[in-house]
mmJSON file of the N, C-alpha and C atoms, coordinates in Angstrom:
{"data_MODEL":{"atom_site":{
"group_PDB":["ATOM","ATOM","ATOM","ATOM","ATOM","ATOM","ATOM","ATOM","ATOM","ATOM","ATOM","ATOM","ATOM","ATOM","ATOM","ATOM","ATOM","ATOM","ATOM","ATOM","ATOM","ATOM","ATOM","ATOM","ATOM","ATOM","ATOM","ATOM","ATOM","ATOM","ATOM","ATOM","ATOM","ATOM","ATOM","ATOM","ATOM","ATOM","ATOM","ATOM","ATOM","ATOM","ATOM","ATOM","ATOM","ATOM","ATOM","ATOM","ATOM","ATOM","ATOM","ATOM","ATOM","ATOM","ATOM","ATOM","ATOM","ATOM","ATOM","ATOM","ATOM","ATOM","ATOM","ATOM","ATOM","ATOM","ATOM","ATOM","ATOM","ATOM","ATOM","ATOM","ATOM","ATOM","ATOM","ATOM","ATOM","ATOM","ATOM","ATOM","ATOM","ATOM","ATOM","ATOM","ATOM","ATOM","ATOM","ATOM","ATOM","ATOM","ATOM","ATOM","ATOM","ATOM","ATOM","ATOM","ATOM","ATOM","ATOM","ATOM","ATOM","ATOM","ATOM","ATOM","ATOM","ATOM","ATOM","ATOM","ATOM","ATOM","ATOM","ATOM","ATOM","ATOM","ATOM","ATOM","ATOM","ATOM","ATOM","ATOM","ATOM","ATOM","ATOM","ATOM","ATOM","ATOM","ATOM","ATOM","ATOM","ATOM","ATOM","ATOM","ATOM","ATOM","ATOM","ATOM","ATOM","ATOM","ATOM","ATOM","ATOM","ATOM","ATOM","ATOM","ATOM","ATOM","ATOM","ATOM","ATOM","ATOM","ATOM","ATOM","ATOM","ATOM","ATOM","ATOM","ATOM","ATOM","ATOM","ATOM","ATOM","ATOM","ATOM","ATOM","ATOM","ATOM","ATOM","ATOM","ATOM","ATOM","ATOM","ATOM","ATOM","ATOM","ATOM","ATOM","ATOM","ATOM","ATOM","ATOM","ATOM","ATOM","ATOM","ATOM","ATOM","ATOM","ATOM","ATOM","ATOM","ATOM","ATOM","ATOM","ATOM","ATOM","ATOM","ATOM","ATOM","ATOM","ATOM","ATOM","ATOM","ATOM","ATOM","ATOM"],
"id":[1,2,3,4,5,6,7,8,9,10,11,12,13,14,15,16,17,18,19,20,21,22,23,24,25,26,27,28,29,30,31,32,33,34,35,36,37,38,39,40,41,42,43,44,45,46,47,48,49,50,51,52,53,54,55,56,57,58,59,60,61,62,63,64,65,66,67,68,69,70,71,72,73,74,75,76,77,78,79,80,81,82,83,84,85,86,87,88,89,90,91,92,93,94,95,96,97,98,99,100,101,102,103,104,105,106,107,108,109,110,111,112,113,114,115,116,117,118,119,120,121,122,123,124,125,126,127,128,129,130,131,132,133,134,135,136,137,138,139,140,141,142,143,144,145,146,147,148,149,150,151,152,153,154,155,156,157,158,159,160,161,162,163,164,165,166,167,168,169,170,171,172,173,174,175,176,177,178,179,180,181,182,183,184,185,186,187,188,189,190,191,192,193,194,195,196,197,198,199,200,201,202,203,204],
"type_symbol":["N","C","C","N","C","C","N","C","C","N","C","C","N","C","C","N","C","C","N","C","C","N","C","C","N","C","C","N","C","C","N","C","C","N","C","C","N","C","C","N","C","C","N","C","C","N","C","C","N","C","C","N","C","C","N","C","C","N","C","C","N","C","C","N","C","C","N","C","C","N","C","C","N","C","C","N","C","C","N","C","C","N","C","C","N","C","C","N","C","C","N","C","C","N","C","C","N","C","C","N","C","C","N","C","C","N","C","C","N","C","C","N","C","C","N","C","C","N","C","C","N","C","C","N","C","C","N","C","C","N","C","C","N","C","C","N","C","C","N","C","C","N","C","C","N","C","C","N","C","C","N","C","C","N","C","C","N","C","C","N","C","C","N","C","C","N","C","C","N","C","C","N","C","C","N","C","C","N","C","C","N","C","C","N","C","C","N","C","C","N","C","C","N","C","C","N","C","C","N","C","C","N","C","C"],
"label_atom_id":["N","CA","C","N","CA","C","N","CA","C","N","CA","C","N","CA","C","N","CA","C","N","CA","C","N","CA","C","N","CA","C","N","CA","C","N","CA","C","N","CA","C","N","CA","C","N","CA","C","N","CA","C","N","CA","C","N","CA","C","N","CA","C","N","CA","C","N","CA","C","N","CA","C","N","CA","C","N","CA","C","N","CA","C","N","CA","C","N","CA","C","N","CA","C","N","CA","C","N","CA","C","N","CA","C","N","CA","C","N","CA","C","N","CA","C","N","CA","C","N","CA","C","N","CA","C","N","CA","C","N","CA","C","N","CA","C","N","CA","C","N","CA","C","N","CA","C","N","CA","C","N","CA","C","N","CA","C","N","CA","C","N","CA","C","N","CA","C","N","CA","C","N","CA","C","N","CA","C","N","CA","C","N","CA","C","N","CA","C","N","CA","C","N","CA","C","N","CA","C","N","CA","C","N","CA","C","N","CA","C","N","CA","C","N","CA","C","N","CA","C","N","CA","C","N","CA","C","N","CA","C","N","CA","C","N","CA","C"],
"label_alt_id":[null,null,null,null,null,null,null,null,null,null,null,null,null,null,null,null,null,null,null,null,null,null,null,null,null,null,null,null,null,null,null,null,null,null,null,null,null,null,null,null,null,null,null,null,null,null,null,null,null,null,null,null,null,null,null,null,null,null,null,null,null,null,null,null,null,null,null,null,null,null,null,null,null,null,null,null,null,null,null,null,null,null,null,null,null,null,null,null,null,null,null,null,null,null,null,null,null,null,null,null,null,null,null,null,null,null,null,null,null,null,null,null,null,null,null,null,null,null,null,null,null,null,null,null,null,null,null,null,null,null,null,null,null,null,null,null,null,null,null,null,null,null,null,null,null,null,null,null,null,null,null,null,null,null,null,null,null,null,null,null,null,null,null,null,null,null,null,null,null,null,null,null,null,null,null,null,null,null,null,null,null,null,null,null,null,null,null,null,null,null,null,null,null,null,null,null,null,null,null,null,null,null,null,null],
"label_comp_id":["MET","MET","MET","SER","SER","SER","PHE","PHE","PHE","LEU","LEU","LEU","ALA","ALA","ALA","ALA","ALA","ALA","PHE","PHE","PHE","LEU","LEU","LEU","TYR","TYR","TYR","TYR","TYR","TYR","PRO","PRO","PRO","TYR","TYR","TYR","TYR","TYR","TYR","GLU","GLU","GLU","GLY","GLY","GLY","PHE","PHE","PHE","HIS","HIS","HIS","ILE","ILE","ILE","LEU","LEU","LEU","THR","THR","THR","LEU","LEU","LEU","LEU","LEU","LEU","ALA","ALA","ALA","ASN","ASN","ASN","TRP","TRP","TRP","VAL","VAL","VAL","LYS","LYS","LYS","LEU","LEU","LEU","VAL","VAL","VAL","CYS","CYS","CYS","PHE","PHE","PHE","ASN","ASN","ASN","PHE","PHE","PHE","PRO","PRO","PRO","PHE","PHE","PHE","ALA","ALA","ALA","PHE","PHE","PHE","PHE","PHE","PHE","SER","SER","SER","GLN","GLN","GLN","LEU","LEU","LEU","PHE","PHE","PHE","PHE","PHE","PHE","ILE","ILE","ILE","GLN","GLN","GLN","PRO","PRO","PRO","LEU","LEU","LEU","VAL","VAL","VAL","ARG","ARG","ARG","THR","THR","THR","CYS","CYS","CYS","PHE","PHE","PHE","LYS","LYS","LYS","ALA","ALA","ALA","ILE","ILE","ILE","PHE","PHE","PHE","ARG","ARG","ARG","ARG","ARG","ARG","ASN","ASN","ASN","GLY","GLY","GLY","ALA","ALA","ALA","ASP","ASP","ASP","THR","THR","THR","GLU","GLU","GLU","THR","THR","THR","ALA","ALA","ALA","GLY","GLY","GLY","ALA","ALA","ALA"],
"label_asym_id":["A","A","A","A","A","A","A","A","A","A","A","A","A","A","A","A","A","A","A","A","A","A","A","A","A","A","A","A","A","A","A","A","A","A","A","A","A","A","A","A","A","A","A","A","A","A","A","A","A","A","A","A","A","A","A","A","A","A","A","A","A","A","A","A","A","A","A","A","A","A","A","A","A","A","A","A","A","A","A","A","A","A","A","A","A","A","A","A","A","A","A","A","A","A","A","A","A","A","A","A","A","A","A","A","A","A","A","A","A","A","A","A","A","A","A","A","A","A","A","A","A","A","A","A","A","A","A","A","A","A","A","A","A","A","A","A","A","A","A","A","A","A","A","A","A","A","A","A","A","A","A","A","A","A","A","A","A","A","A","A","A","A","A","A","A","A","A","A","A","A","A","A","A","A","A","A","A","A","A","A","A","A","A","A","A","A","A","A","A","A","A","A","A","A","A","A","A","A","A","A","A","A","A","A"],
"label_entity_id":["1","1","1","1","1","1","1","1","1","1","1","1","1","1","1","1","1","1","1","1","1","1","1","1","1","1","1","1","1","1","1","1","1","1","1","1","1","1","1","1","1","1","1","1","1","1","1","1","1","1","1","1","1","1","1","1","1","1","1","1","1","1","1","1","1","1","1","1","1","1","1","1","1","1","1","1","1","1","1","1","1","1","1","1","1","1","1","1","1","1","1","1","1","1","1","1","1","1","1","1","1","1","1","1","1","1","1","1","1","1","1","1","1","1","1","1","1","1","1","1","1","1","1","1","1","1","1","1","1","1","1","1","1","1","1","1","1","1","1","1","1","1","1","1","1","1","1","1","1","1","1","1","1","1","1","1","1","1","1","1","1","1","1","1","1","1","1","1","1","1","1","1","1","1","1","1","1","1","1","1","1","1","1","1","1","1","1","1","1","1","1","1","1","1","1","1","1","1","1","1","1","1","1","1"],
"label_seq_id":[1,1,1,2,2,2,3,3,3,4,4,4,5,5,5,6,6,6,7,7,7,8,8,8,9,9,9,10,10,10,11,11,11,12,12,12,13,13,13,14,14,14,15,15,15,16,16,16,17,17,17,18,18,18,19,19,19,20,20,20,21,21,21,22,22,22,23,23,23,24,24,24,25,25,25,26,26,26,27,27,27,28,28,28,29,29,29,30,30,30,31,31,31,32,32,32,33,33,33,34,34,34,35,35,35,36,36,36,37,37,37,38,38,38,39,39,39,40,40,40,41,41,41,42,42,42,43,43,43,44,44,44,45,45,45,46,46,46,47,47,47,48,48,48,49,49,49,50,50,50,51,51,51,52,52,52,53,53,53,54,54,54,55,55,55,56,56,56,57,57,57,58,58,58,59,59,59,60,60,60,61,61,61,62,62,62,63,63,63,64,64,64,65,65,65,66,66,66,67,67,67,68,68,68],
"pdbx_PDB_ins_code":[null,null,null,null,null,null,null,null,null,null,null,null,null,null,null,null,null,null,null,null,null,null,null,null,null,null,null,null,null,null,null,null,null,null,null,null,null,null,null,null,null,null,null,null,null,null,null,null,null,null,null,null,null,null,null,null,null,null,null,null,null,null,null,null,null,null,null,null,null,null,null,null,null,null,null,null,null,null,null,null,null,null,null,null,null,null,null,null,null,null,null,null,null,null,null,null,null,null,null,null,null,null,null,null,null,null,null,null,null,null,null,null,null,null,null,null,null,null,null,null,null,null,null,null,null,null,null,null,null,null,null,null,null,null,null,null,null,null,null,null,null,null,null,null,null,null,null,null,null,null,null,null,null,null,null,null,null,null,null,null,null,null,null,null,null,null,null,null,null,null,null,null,null,null,null,null,null,null,null,null,null,null,null,null,null,null,null,null,null,null,null,null,null,null,null,null,null,null,null,null,null,null,null,null],
"Cartn_x":[33.167,34.529,35.556,35.387,36.243,36.398,35.326,35.281,36.047,35.976,36.763,38.263,38.547,39.933,40.571,39.712,39.977,40.206,39.143,39.37,40.881,41.142,42.104,43.502,43.638,44.833,44.832,44.036,44.147,45.409,46.057,47.51,47.185,47.081,46.729,47.957,49.197,50.211,50.027,49.211,48.859,47.817,47.054,46.004,44.695,43.438,42.3,41.491,40.954,40.006,38.982,37.632,36.652,36.705,37.203,37.179,38.318,39.5,40.682,40.154,39.395,39.065,38.002,36.982,36.265,36.958,38.051,38.813,39.414,39.995,40.664,39.775,38.4,37.373,37.214,36.88,36.455,37.731,38.842,40.016,40.106,39.874,39.732,38.87,37.495,36.509,36.623,37.366,37.783,38.904,39.684,40.784,40.171,39.18,38.666,37.36,36.751,35.518,35.914,36.914,37.123,37.417,38.138,38.553,37.351,36.685,35.482,34.42,34.197,33.138,33.516,34.709,34.899,35.168,35.588,35.818,34.496,33.394,32.073,31.521,31.641,31.223,31.443,32.92,33.383,33.821,34.075,34.356,33.454,32.899,32.304,30.738,30.136,28.711,28.74,29.508,29.342,29.51,30.354,30.792,29.586,28.928,27.754,26.623,26.424,25.262,25.405,26.62,26.88,26.718,27.014,26.831,25.271,24.467,23.169,22.516,22.847,22.231,22.42,23.781,24.131,23.365,22.979,22.239,20.668,20.232,18.886,18.325,19.03,18.672,17.531,16.585,15.584,15.536,15.224,15.18,14.079,14.34,13.274,11.951,12.5,11.508,10.685,11.159,10.315,9.369,9.767,8.713,7.649,8.029,7.078,5.979,6.348,5.33,4.744,5.111,4.352,3.257,3.461,2.304,1.331,1.495,0.557,-0.4],
"Cartn_y":[18.065,17.948,18.291,17.996,18.401,19.907,20.523,22.032,22.679,22.007,22.509,22.524,21.23,20.978,21.96,22.072,23.023,24.487,24.892,26.185,26.221,25.236,25.218,25.087,24.331,24.144,25.172,26.057,27.063,27.982,28.126,28.745,30.334,30.673,32.171,33.023,32.623,33.302,34.005,33.329,33.907,34.709,35.101,35.916,34.99,35.531,34.78,34.902,33.976,34.088,32.808,33.367,32.164,31.125,31.435,30.387,29.248,29.917,28.847,28.021,28.661,27.769,26.637,26.998,26.094,25.002,25.42,24.552,23.618,24.087,23.187,22.192,22.44,21.847,20.73,20.944,19.824,18.873,19.521,18.528,17.606,18.079,17.141,16.301,16.652,15.7,14.61,14.835,13.868,12.889,13.574,12.598,11.596,12.208,11.532,10.602,10.832,9.912,8.523,8.128,6.589,5.893,6.523,5.98,5.772,7.021,7.02,5.914,5.892,5.05,3.677,3.089,1.616,1.254,2.192,1.711,1.814,2.554,2.379,1.142,0.849,-0.32,-1.573,-1.775,-3.082,-3.258,-2.2,-2.303,-1.649,-0.425,0.157,-0.417,-0.609,-0.894,-2.373,-3.388,-4.687,-4.59,-3.842,-3.704,-3.07,-2.255,-1.491,-2.54,-3.234,-4.356,-5.254,-5.788,-6.9,-6.289,-5.139,-4.5,-4.458,-3.847,-3.784,-5.168,-6.074,-7.397,-8.007,-7.829,-8.361,-7.548,-6.169,-5.434,-5.739,-5.713,-5.765,-7.236,-8.041,-9.682,-10.011,-10.734,-11.132,-12.807,-13.276,-14.714,-15.359,-16.457,-17.242,-17.669,-18.143,-18.706,-17.629,-16.32,-15.283,-14.715,-14.863,-14.35,-15.449,-16.579,-17.637,-17.667,-17.566,-17.462,-16.081,-14.969,-13.751,-13.906,-14.804,-14.737,-15.775,-16.626,-17.499,-17.421],
"Cartn_z":[11.541,12.157,11.164,9.95,8.835,8.694,8.892,8.684,9.954,11.175,12.189,11.952,11.46,11.154,9.977,8.984,7.915,8.585,9.518,10.061,10.961,11.715,12.697,11.952,10.838,10.104,8.955,8.863,7.892,7.801,6.566,6.554,6.71,8.018,8.033,7.703,7.648,7.298,5.752,4.853,3.526,3.619,4.581,4.759,4.625,5.047,5.064,3.982,3.257,2.284,2.384,2.136,2.424,1.328,0.207,-0.781,-0.596,0.063,0.261,1.482,2.338,3.661,3.039,2.139,1.556,0.828,-0.024,-0.704,0.274,1.253,2.165,2.833,3.064,3.847,2.686,1.426,0.505,0.284,0.448,0.258,1.521,2.761,3.862,3.846,3.396,3.257,2.131,1.272,0.158,0.706,1.736,2.15,3.381,4.038,5.18,4.881,3.814,3.437,3.296,2.626,2.402,3.59,4.511,5.518,6.368,6.799,7.618,6.928,5.766,5.209,5.453,5.034,5.328,6.756,7.546,9.007,9.521,9.206,9.437,9.12,8.003,7.259,7.751,8.128,8.525,9.796,10.721,12.044,13.05,12.781,13.879,13.9,12.558,12.521,13.157,12.778,13.354,14.877,15.378,16.84,17.602,17.076,17.727,17.616,16.369,16.359,17.417,17.544,18.491,19.984,20.288,21.628,21.935,21.04,21.063,21.248,20.427,20.518,22.016,22.472,23.941,24.957,24.745,25.906,25.665,24.572,24.422,24.126,24.27,24.03,24.788,24.086,24.729,24.735,25.992,26.206,25.359,24.706,24.012,24.95,25.996,27.035,27.582,27.886,28.247,27.162,26.041,24.973,24.653,24.912,24.522,25.635,26.928,27.956,28.071,27.523,27.511,26.484,25.387,24.382,24.902,25.734,26.06,27.333],
"occupancy":[1.0,1.0,1.0,1.0,1.0,1.0,1.0,1.0,1.0,1.0,1.0,1.0,1.0,1.0,1.0,1.0,1.0,1.0,1.0,1.0,1.0,1.0,1.0,1.0,1.0,1.0,1.0,1.0,1.0,1.0,1.0,1.0,1.0,1.0,1.0,1.0,1.0,1.0,1.0,1.0,1.0,1.0,1.0,1.0,1.0,1.0,1.0,1.0,1.0,1.0,1.0,1.0,1.0,1.0,1.0,1.0,1.0,1.0,1.0,1.0,1.0,1.0,1.0,1.0,1.0,1.0,1.0,1.0,1.0,1.0,1.0,1.0,1.0,1.0,1.0,1.0,1.0,1.0,1.0,1.0,1.0,1.0,1.0,1.0,1.0,1.0,1.0,1.0,1.0,1.0,1.0,1.0,1.0,1.0,1.0,1.0,1.0,1.0,1.0,1.0,1.0,1.0,1.0,1.0,1.0,1.0,1.0,1.0,1.0,1.0,1.0,1.0,1.0,1.0,1.0,1.0,1.0,1.0,1.0,1.0,1.0,1.0,1.0,1.0,1.0,1.0,1.0,1.0,1.0,1.0,1.0,1.0,1.0,1.0,1.0,1.0,1.0,1.0,1.0,1.0,1.0,1.0,1.0,1.0,1.0,1.0,1.0,1.0,1.0,1.0,1.0,1.0,1.0,1.0,1.0,1.0,1.0,1.0,1.0,1.0,1.0,1.0,1.0,1.0,1.0,1.0,1.0,1.0,1.0,1.0,1.0,1.0,1.0,1.0,1.0,1.0,1.0,1.0,1.0,1.0,1.0,1.0,1.0,1.0,1.0,1.0,1.0,1.0,1.0,1.0,1.0,1.0,1.0,1.0,1.0,1.0,1.0,1.0,1.0,1.0,1.0,1.0,1.0,1.0],
"B_iso_or_equiv":[0.0,0.0,0.0,0.0,0.0,0.0,0.0,0.0,0.0,0.0,0.0,0.0,0.0,0.0,0.0,0.0,0.0,0.0,0.0,0.0,0.0,0.0,0.0,0.0,0.0,0.0,0.0,0.0,0.0,0.0,0.0,0.0,0.0,0.0,0.0,0.0,0.0,0.0,0.0,0.0,0.0,0.0,0.0,0.0,0.0,0.0,0.0,0.0,0.0,0.0,0.0,0.0,0.0,0.0,0.0,0.0,0.0,0.0,0.0,0.0,0.0,0.0,0.0,0.0,0.0,0.0,0.0,0.0,0.0,0.0,0.0,0.0,0.0,0.0,0.0,0.0,0.0,0.0,0.0,0.0,0.0,0.0,0.0,0.0,0.0,0.0,0.0,0.0,0.0,0.0,0.0,0.0,0.0,0.0,0.0,0.0,0.0,0.0,0.0,0.0,0.0,0.0,0.0,0.0,0.0,0.0,0.0,0.0,0.0,0.0,0.0,0.0,0.0,0.0,0.0,0.0,0.0,0.0,0.0,0.0,0.0,0.0,0.0,0.0,0.0,0.0,0.0,0.0,0.0,0.0,0.0,0.0,0.0,0.0,0.0,0.0,0.0,0.0,0.0,0.0,0.0,0.0,0.0,0.0,0.0,0.0,0.0,0.0,0.0,0.0,0.0,0.0,0.0,0.0,0.0,0.0,0.0,0.0,0.0,0.0,0.0,0.0,0.0,0.0,0.0,0.0,0.0,0.0,0.0,0.0,0.0,0.0,0.0,0.0,0.0,0.0,0.0,0.0,0.0,0.0,0.0,0.0,0.0,0.0,0.0,0.0,0.0,0.0,0.0,0.0,0.0,0.0,0.0,0.0,0.0,0.0,0.0,0.0,0.0,0.0,0.0,0.0,0.0,0.0],
"pdbx_formal_charge":[null,null,null,null,null,null,null,null,null,null,null,null,null,null,null,null,null,null,null,null,null,null,null,null,null,null,null,null,null,null,null,null,null,null,null,null,null,null,null,null,null,null,null,null,null,null,null,null,null,null,null,null,null,null,null,null,null,null,null,null,null,null,null,null,null,null,null,null,null,null,null,null,null,null,null,null,null,null,null,null,null,null,null,null,null,null,null,null,null,null,null,null,null,null,null,null,null,null,null,null,null,null,null,null,null,null,null,null,null,null,null,null,null,null,null,null,null,null,null,null,null,null,null,null,null,null,null,null,null,null,null,null,null,null,null,null,null,null,null,null,null,null,null,null,null,null,null,null,null,null,null,null,null,null,null,null,null,null,null,null,null,null,null,null,null,null,null,null,null,null,null,null,null,null,null,null,null,null,null,null,null,null,null,null,null,null,null,null,null,null,null,null,null,null,null,null,null,null,null,null,null,null,null,null],
"auth_seq_id":[1,1,1,2,2,2,3,3,3,4,4,4,5,5,5,6,6,6,7,7,7,8,8,8,9,9,9,10,10,10,11,11,11,12,12,12,13,13,13,14,14,14,15,15,15,16,16,16,17,17,17,18,18,18,19,19,19,20,20,20,21,21,21,22,22,22,23,23,23,24,24,24,25,25,25,26,26,26,27,27,27,28,28,28,29,29,29,30,30,30,31,31,31,32,32,32,33,33,33,34,34,34,35,35,35,36,36,36,37,37,37,38,38,38,39,39,39,40,40,40,41,41,41,42,42,42,43,43,43,44,44,44,45,45,45,46,46,46,47,47,47,48,48,48,49,49,49,50,50,50,51,51,51,52,52,52,53,53,53,54,54,54,55,55,55,56,56,56,57,57,57,58,58,58,59,59,59,60,60,60,61,61,61,62,62,62,63,63,63,64,64,64,65,65,65,66,66,66,67,67,67,68,68,68],
"auth_comp_id":["MET","MET","MET","SER","SER","SER","PHE","PHE","PHE","LEU","LEU","LEU","ALA","ALA","ALA","ALA","ALA","ALA","PHE","PHE","PHE","LEU","LEU","LEU","TYR","TYR","TYR","TYR","TYR","TYR","PRO","PRO","PRO","TYR","TYR","TYR","TYR","TYR","TYR","GLU","GLU","GLU","GLY","GLY","GLY","PHE","PHE","PHE","HIS","HIS","HIS","ILE","ILE","ILE","LEU","LEU","LEU","THR","THR","THR","LEU","LEU","LEU","LEU","LEU","LEU","ALA","ALA","ALA","ASN","ASN","ASN","TRP","TRP","TRP","VAL","VAL","VAL","LYS","LYS","LYS","LEU","LEU","LEU","VAL","VAL","VAL","CYS","CYS","CYS","PHE","PHE","PHE","ASN","ASN","ASN","PHE","PHE","PHE","PRO","PRO","PRO","PHE","PHE","PHE","ALA","ALA","ALA","PHE","PHE","PHE","PHE","PHE","PHE","SER","SER","SER","GLN","GLN","GLN","LEU","LEU","LEU","PHE","PHE","PHE","PHE","PHE","PHE","ILE","ILE","ILE","GLN","GLN","GLN","PRO","PRO","PRO","LEU","LEU","LEU","VAL","VAL","VAL","ARG","ARG","ARG","THR","THR","THR","CYS","CYS","CYS","PHE","PHE","PHE","LYS","LYS","LYS","ALA","ALA","ALA","ILE","ILE","ILE","PHE","PHE","PHE","ARG","ARG","ARG","ARG","ARG","ARG","ASN","ASN","ASN","GLY","GLY","GLY","ALA","ALA","ALA","ASP","ASP","ASP","THR","THR","THR","GLU","GLU","GLU","THR","THR","THR","ALA","ALA","ALA","GLY","GLY","GLY","ALA","ALA","ALA"],
"auth_asym_id":["A","A","A","A","A","A","A","A","A","A","A","A","A","A","A","A","A","A","A","A","A","A","A","A","A","A","A","A","A","A","A","A","A","A","A","A","A","A","A","A","A","A","A","A","A","A","A","A","A","A","A","A","A","A","A","A","A","A","A","A","A","A","A","A","A","A","A","A","A","A","A","A","A","A","A","A","A","A","A","A","A","A","A","A","A","A","A","A","A","A","A","A","A","A","A","A","A","A","A","A","A","A","A","A","A","A","A","A","A","A","A","A","A","A","A","A","A","A","A","A","A","A","A","A","A","A","A","A","A","A","A","A","A","A","A","A","A","A","A","A","A","A","A","A","A","A","A","A","A","A","A","A","A","A","A","A","A","A","A","A","A","A","A","A","A","A","A","A","A","A","A","A","A","A","A","A","A","A","A","A","A","A","A","A","A","A","A","A","A","A","A","A","A","A","A","A","A","A","A","A","A","A","A","A"],
"auth_atom_id":["N","CA","C","N","CA","C","N","CA","C","N","CA","C","N","CA","C","N","CA","C","N","CA","C","N","CA","C","N","CA","C","N","CA","C","N","CA","C","N","CA","C","N","CA","C","N","CA","C","N","CA","C","N","CA","C","N","CA","C","N","CA","C","N","CA","C","N","CA","C","N","CA","C","N","CA","C","N","CA","C","N","CA","C","N","CA","C","N","CA","C","N","CA","C","N","CA","C","N","CA","C","N","CA","C","N","CA","C","N","CA","C","N","CA","C","N","CA","C","N","CA","C","N","CA","C","N","CA","C","N","CA","C","N","CA","C","N","CA","C","N","CA","C","N","CA","C","N","CA","C","N","CA","C","N","CA","C","N","CA","C","N","CA","C","N","CA","C","N","CA","C","N","CA","C","N","CA","C","N","CA","C","N","CA","C","N","CA","C","N","CA","C","N","CA","C","N","CA","C","N","CA","C","N","CA","C","N","CA","C","N","CA","C","N","CA","C","N","CA","C","N","CA","C","N","CA","C","N","CA","C","N","CA","C","N","CA","C"],
"pdbx_PDB_model_num":[1,1,1,1,1,1,1,1,1,1,1,1,1,1,1,1,1,1,1,1,1,1,1,1,1,1,1,1,1,1,1,1,1,1,1,1,1,1,1,1,1,1,1,1,1,1,1,1,1,1,1,1,1,1,1,1,1,1,1,1,1,1,1,1,1,1,1,1,1,1,1,1,1,1,1,1,1,1,1,1,1,1,1,1,1,1,1,1,1,1,1,1,1,1,1,1,1,1,1,1,1,1,1,1,1,1,1,1,1,1,1,1,1,1,1,1,1,1,1,1,1,1,1,1,1,1,1,1,1,1,1,1,1,1,1,1,1,1,1,1,1,1,1,1,1,1,1,1,1,1,1,1,1,1,1,1,1,1,1,1,1,1,1,1,1,1,1,1,1,1,1,1,1,1,1,1,1,1,1,1,1,1,1,1,1,1,1,1,1,1,1,1,1,1,1,1,1,1,1,1,1,1,1,1]
}}}
């Protein structure tokens, strides 16, 4: 996704060079990584965990009677 952004926002008026594209991509990765990491860690992961617990919850009574 960062590579696509680096390709779309490349300064084409200066001419195209692959090293400039790679440098822009590395710069975008460095800018995006802290936000992506901490949002995943503190917001997205707990939300997804809660949703999966709600969807795939097992009732305690059902598991106890199935084992007996």
